[in-house]
C-alpha positions in Angstrom: 1.8 9.4 -27.3 0.6 12.7 -25.8 2.8 15.6 -24.8 2.1 14.9 -21.1 3.1 11.2 -21.4 6.4 12.2 -23.0 7.2 15.0 -20.6 6.3 13.1 -17.5 8.3 10.0 -18.6 11.4 12.2 -19.3 10.8 14.0 -16.0 10.8 10.6 -14.1 14.1 9.7 -15.6 15.6 13.1 -14.7 14.4 12.6 -11.1 16.0 9.2 -10.9 19.1 10.7 -12.4 19.3 13.3 -9.6 19.1 10.4 -7.1 21.9 8.6 -9.0 24.0 11.7 -8.9 23.6 11.9 -5.1 24.6 8.3 -4.7 27.7 8.8 -6.8 28.8 11.7 -4.7 27.8 10.3 -1.2 28.0 6.5 -1.7 27.5 3.9 0.9 24.4 3.7 3.1 24.1 7.5 3.3 23.9 7.7 -0.5 21.5 4.8 -0.6 19.2 6.5 1.9 19.4 9.9 0.0 18.6 8.1 -3.3 15.1 7.6 -1.9 14.5 11.3 -2.7 14.3 10.3 -6.4 11.5 7.7 -5.9 9.7 10.0 -3.5 9.8 12.8 -6.0 8.5 10.5 -8.7 5.6 9.5 -6.4 4.8 13.1 -5.4 5.0 14.5 -8.9 3.1 11.5 -10.3 5.6 11.2 -13.1 5.8 8.1 -15.2 8.6 5.8 -14.1 8.9 2.4 -15.7 9.5 0.6 -12.4 6.7 2.6 -10.8 4.1 1.6 -13.4 5.2 -1.9 -14.6 3.4 -3.6 -11.6 0.3 -1.5 -11.7 -0.7 -1.0 -15.3 -3.4 -3.3 -16.6 -1.7 -6.0 -18.8 -3.6 -4.8 -21.9 -1.9 -1.4 -21.4 1.6 -2.8 -20.9 2.9 -1.7 -24.3 3.0 1.8 -22.9 6.0 0.7 -20.9 8.2 0.4 -24.0 8.2 4.2 -24.9 8.1 5.0 -21.2 11.4 3.2 -20.4 13.0 4.8 -23.4 11.9 8.2 -22.4 13.0 7.5 -18.8 16.5 6.8 -20.3 16.3 10.1 -22.2 15.6 11.9 -18.9 18.6 10.1 -17.4 20.7 11.3 -20.3 19.6 14.9 -19.7 20.5 14.6 -16.0 23.8 13.0 -16.9 24.7 15.9 -19.1 23.8 18.3 -16.3 25.6 16.3 -13.7 28.7 15.4 -15.5 30.7 18.5 -14.7 30.2 17.7 -11.0 31.4 14.2 -11.4 34.3 14.4 -13.9 36.7 15.9 -11.3 35.4 14.0 -8.3 37.6 11.0 -7.4 34.9 9.6 -5.0 32.1 9.8 -7.6 34.2 8.2 -10.3 35.3 5.5 -7.9 31.7 4.7 -7.1 30.8 4.7 -10.8 33.7 2.3 -11.5 32.4 0.0 -8.8 28.9 0.0 -10.2 30.2 -0.6 -13.8 32.5 -3.4 -12.7 29.6 -5.1 -10.8 27.3 -4.8 -13.8 29.9 -6.1 -16.3 30.7 -9.1 -14.1 27.0 -10.0 -13.6 26.3 -10.7 -17.3 22.9 -12.3 -17.9 22.5 -12.8 -14.1 21.3 -9.2 -14.1 17.9 -10.5 -15.1 17.7 -12.5 -11.9 19.0 -9.8 -9.5 16.9 -7.1 -11.2 13.8 -9.1 -10.2 14.5 -8.2 -6.6 14.6 -4.5 -7.3 11.2 -4.7 -9.1 9.6 -6.4 -6.1 11.0 -3.8 -3.7 10.0 -0.8 -5.8 6.5 -2.1 -6.4 5.9 -2.8 -2.7 7.5 0.5 -1.7 4.9 2.3 -4.0 2.2 0.0 -2.7 3.0 1.5 0.7 2.7 5.0 -0.6 -0.6 4.2 -2.2 -1.7 3.0 1.3 -0.6 6.2 3.0 3.0 5.4 4.2 6.4 6.3 2.8 8.2 3.9 5.2 8.5 1.0 2.7 10.0 3.4 0.2 12.4 4.9 2.7 13.6 1.5 3.7 13.2 -0.3 0.4 15.4 1.9 -1.7 18.5 1.5 0.5 17.8 -2.2 0.6 18.0 -2.8 -3.1 21.0 -0.4 -3.5 23.0 -1.9 -0.6 22.3 -5.4 -1.9 23.6 -4.4 -5.3 20.3 -5.1 -7.1 20.0 -3.3 -10.4 17.4 -0.6 -11.1 17.1 -0.2 -14.9 16.5 3.5 -14.8 19.2 4.4 -12.3 21.5 2.2 -14.3 20.6 4.1 -17.4 21.9 7.2 -15.6 25.1 5.5 -14.6 25.7 4.2 -18.1 25.2 7.6 -19.6 27.7 9.1 -17.2 30.2 6.4 -18.0 29.7 7.1 -21.7 30.1 10.8 -21.3 33.4 9.9 -19.5 34.5 8.0 -22.6 33.9 4.5 -21.2 31.3 3.1 -23.5 31.3 -0.7 -23.9 28.9 -2.9 -25.9 28.0 -5.0 -22.8 26.2 -2.0 -21.3 23.4 -2.3 -23.8 22.8 -6.0 -23.0 23.1 -5.3 -19.3 20.6 -2.5 -19.4 18.1 -4.6 -21.4 18.5 -7.5 -19.0 17.7 -5.2 -16.1 14.6 -3.9 -17.8 13.3 -7.4 -18.3 14.2 -8.4 -14.7 12.6 -5.3 -13.2 9.4 -5.9 -15.2 9.2 -9.5 -13.9 9.9 -8.4 -10.3 7.4 -5.5 -10.5 4.7 -7.9 -11.4 5.4 -10.6 -8.8 3.6 -8.8 -5.9 0.3 -8.7 -7.8 0.8 -12.3 -9.1 1.3 -13.5 -5.5 -1.1 -11.2 -3.6 -4.0 -11.4 -6.1 -7.0 -9.5 -5.0 -5.3 -8.3 -1.9 -3.0 -6.3 -4.1 
């Protein structure tokens, strides 16, 4: 791993953490729309986001995704540490966090299935960016959030905030790993279906 790979992977997690922080404070459709800033920033900075690369890396380079997703989670931890002081006394932010945690805990292994949807949306949103339009990204991000579809990196941020708040539970580890698997599958479906067109 090069220094650039490490720094750009951590940076991507930090950017998604910023988006997660906005969503916790604003919530609802407004927060979902503003969350798009995170993915736009990842795209503009060309940082290394697991869900941004999983559907585009050649299969023979897929092992890069393992350290990338871990480093994305480290970036989320950094942002959670920065953001926690703005969340711990905010009833609205904590209520939104509780809602997310309750949904993830109740979902169990079904997170694998629902995370597939997020992977499809993120990959197609970035496909739009690669073809000169940010519209799929601006619409796609609110779509997966408002539908309650898990994004593994955003969820890493939410789990870190919950842990900093003293709410660690073992199910979080399994839920996060399930979302990583589901996102990976979903990120690859567009190229599987679209073939050469993709």
